[in-house]
C-alpha positions in Angstrom: 15.2 16.5 -24.4 11.7 17.8 -24.6 10.7 21.4 -24.2 7.3 22.4 -22.7 5.0 25.2 -24.0 6.3 27.5 -21.4 10.0 26.6 -22.1 10.5 24.2 -19.3 12.7 21.2 -20.3 12.3 17.6 -19.4 14.6 14.6 -20.1 12.6 11.4 -20.7 13.5 8.0 -21.5 10.9 6.5 -23.9 9.4 3.0 -23.3 9.7 2.4 -27.2 12.6 4.5 -28.4 12.1 3.4 -32.0 8.9 5.6 -32.1 11.3 8.6 -32.0 12.1 7.8 -35.6 8.6 9.0 -36.6 9.0 12.5 -35.2 11.2 15.5 -36.0 12.1 18.6 -34.3 9.2 20.9 -33.7 6.6 18.2 -33.7 4.2 18.2 -30.8 4.3 14.9 -28.8 2.5 13.7 -25.8 4.3 11.8 -23.1 2.6 10.2 -19.9 4.8 9.9 -16.8 4.1 8.9 -13.2 5.7 9.2 -9.8 5.5 7.1 -6.8 5.7 7.9 -3.0 6.0 5.3 -0.3 4.8 6.0 3.3 4.7 4.2 6.4 2.0 5.1 9.3 2.7 3.8 13.0 0.6 4.4 16.1 2.3 7.2 18.3 3.7 6.0 21.7 1.5 7.0 24.6 3.0 10.2 26.5 3.4 10.0 30.2 
């Protein structure tokens, strides 16, 4: 569990968990994450 500078908490799954052996509680770490969204666009039907 990571805690941000404003107290917000994040649960992360590291790509290389062995790197967590190099840090201790209170160390500042940087995690990069991304989110994806999928959308479909279709032409509307003509109204009568």
